[in-house]
N, C-alpha and C positions, 0 to 999 in steps of 0.2 A: 814634789817631783813625781810625775806619773812614769812608772817604769814600763818600758816596752822590751819585749823579747828581742835580743840582738842589738840593743842600743850600745852595749859595751863591746868594743872591738878587741880589747886586750884583757888579759887576766889582771894586769896591774890596775887598769881603770876600774874593773869590777871590785877588786880587793880594796882599793882606796874608798870606793863608795860603801862597801859593806862594813869597813872598819868604823864607820860612824855609829853603827847599830849593834854589831855582834863581834865577839871575840872568837877564839877557837884555835885549835892546833892544826887545822887544815890550811897549810901554807901555800905560797905561790907555786912552788914546784908541784905540789899535789894538784893544785888547780890547773896547771898546765897539762898534766897527765889526763885529768878528767876532760878538759876542753878538747884535747886531741881525740879522745875516744868518743865523746858525745857528738862531735861534729860529723862523724862518720854515719850516724844514725839517720834513717830516712823517715819521712812522715808515716805514721802508723806503727812505727817500731816503739819498743818499750825500754826505758831505763828504769831500773828498780834499785832503790837505795834502802838498805837495812841499817838503821841507826842514823837519825837525822841530827840529833843534838841541837845546836843553835841554828843550823840551816845553811852553813857556809858551802858545803859540798852540794846540797840539793839546789841551792841558788845558782851555783856555778853550772851545774848540769842543765838547769832550766834556761839560763841566759845564752848558753853556747850551743844548745840543740836547735835544730830546724823547727819551724812551726809545724805542728802536727805530730811531733814526737811526744809520746806520753812520758812525762817525768813524774815518777811516783816515789814517795818516801814513806817509810813506816817507822814509827817510834812511839813508845809509851811515855817517855820522859817529857817534862814540861819546863825547859829552861826559860826563865823570865825574859831574857833578851830576845829569844826567838819569837815570842808571842806577837809583839807589835810589828816587828820587821816582816814576818811572814803572814801577817793577818790571821793569827791563830789564837787570839784571846777570845774566849767564849763570849758570845753576845755582842761583840764589836762589829761595827760596819767597816768595810775595807777603807783604808786610809789612802789608797791610790799608789802606794809604794810596795804593795805586797805581790808575791808570786802566786799566791793561792787566792782564788776568787772567781767570780763570774767571768766566763769567757777565756780562762787560761787552760792550757793543757797540762797543768801541774796538779797533782793529786797528793794529798797528805792523808795517811791513814793513822789515826791516833789509837794504836793498839799494840799488843805484843806481837812481834813478827812470827813467833812460833804458832800463835793462834791463827793469824792470817794465813799462814802456810797451809793449814788444813783445808782452806777454801780456795787457795790459789790455783788457777788453771790457765793462766795467761802466759803465752810464750814471752821470754825475756831475751832481749838482744844484748843488753849491757847490765850486769849485776854488780853493784858496789856494796861491799859488806864492811860496815864500820859500827856494828852493834856492840854486844857484850864482848869484852876483850879477854875473858878467861877462856881456857881451853874448851870446856864443854859448850859454852855459848857460841863461839865462832864455829865450832864443829857442827853444832845443830843448825845454825843459820846456813852454813854452806850445804849441808846434806839435804836440808828441806827445800832449798830454792834451786840448787844446781840442776836437778832433773828438768827444770823448766827453761833452762838456757838453751837457745837454739844452736844447731850445728853452725859453726862459724861465729858464734857469739863470744863475748868476753866476760870474764870475772875479774874484778879488781878487789883486792883485800887490803884494807888500810892498817897501818901501824905495825908493819913487819919489823920495824926497828926494836920492838919489844918494850919501848919506853912506857912504863906503867901498864904493860900489856904482854906479859911473858907467855900467855897462852896462844897469842897470835902467831909468832914465829914457830913455835912448837907444832901447831896444827898445820901450818902451811908447809913446813919442811916434811912433815909426815905424809900429807895428802897430795901435795904438788911439789915433789922434789926438783922438778925442772921448771918451776915458775920463774918468770923473768922478774927480777927485783929492780924496781925503778927508784933511783936516788935513795936507796936504803930504807924506804918508807912504804912503798906500795908494791904488792905482788900482783903480777898480771898473768892470767891464765887464758889461753885461747882454747875454745871448745871445738874440737874437731869431730 
């Protein structure tokens, strides 16, 4: 099946398709939040994701963003399931079902987000942070990329519920005491 951006009209359709290839704790409620936010982006704007894992959130962002929105993910981990699904196995030719490849506006950076941040100078319209879940990691990811979020942009921080991620709620409560908490899992911050 050749995937086309926008072919999935609902989160449920996309989630059912992805379930064949990848697992992950990024559930349908999370996908709905991300869909709502990326659909607002205009061509030429940037979605940046820190911590791609198996690719469920990056795939969601890609499929529900408009053509011309740059969907960028950064991660240094190599989960086995992500490789084939996202066309990220080294040396492979695209299988036709990947979001990364010739002609797509999805970019994957295989590196440590902190290293990439030293070179980053691109304005970010929507920042999704789901990298390291310890306090120091989420703090560093936030502080290194937040200055690049444009006025009127949005930051989403995943795993506020603290399940296996006790550093996440501690950092969010400290840095963003007025963050909007969505279904107990995602903190949303509007950058004014």
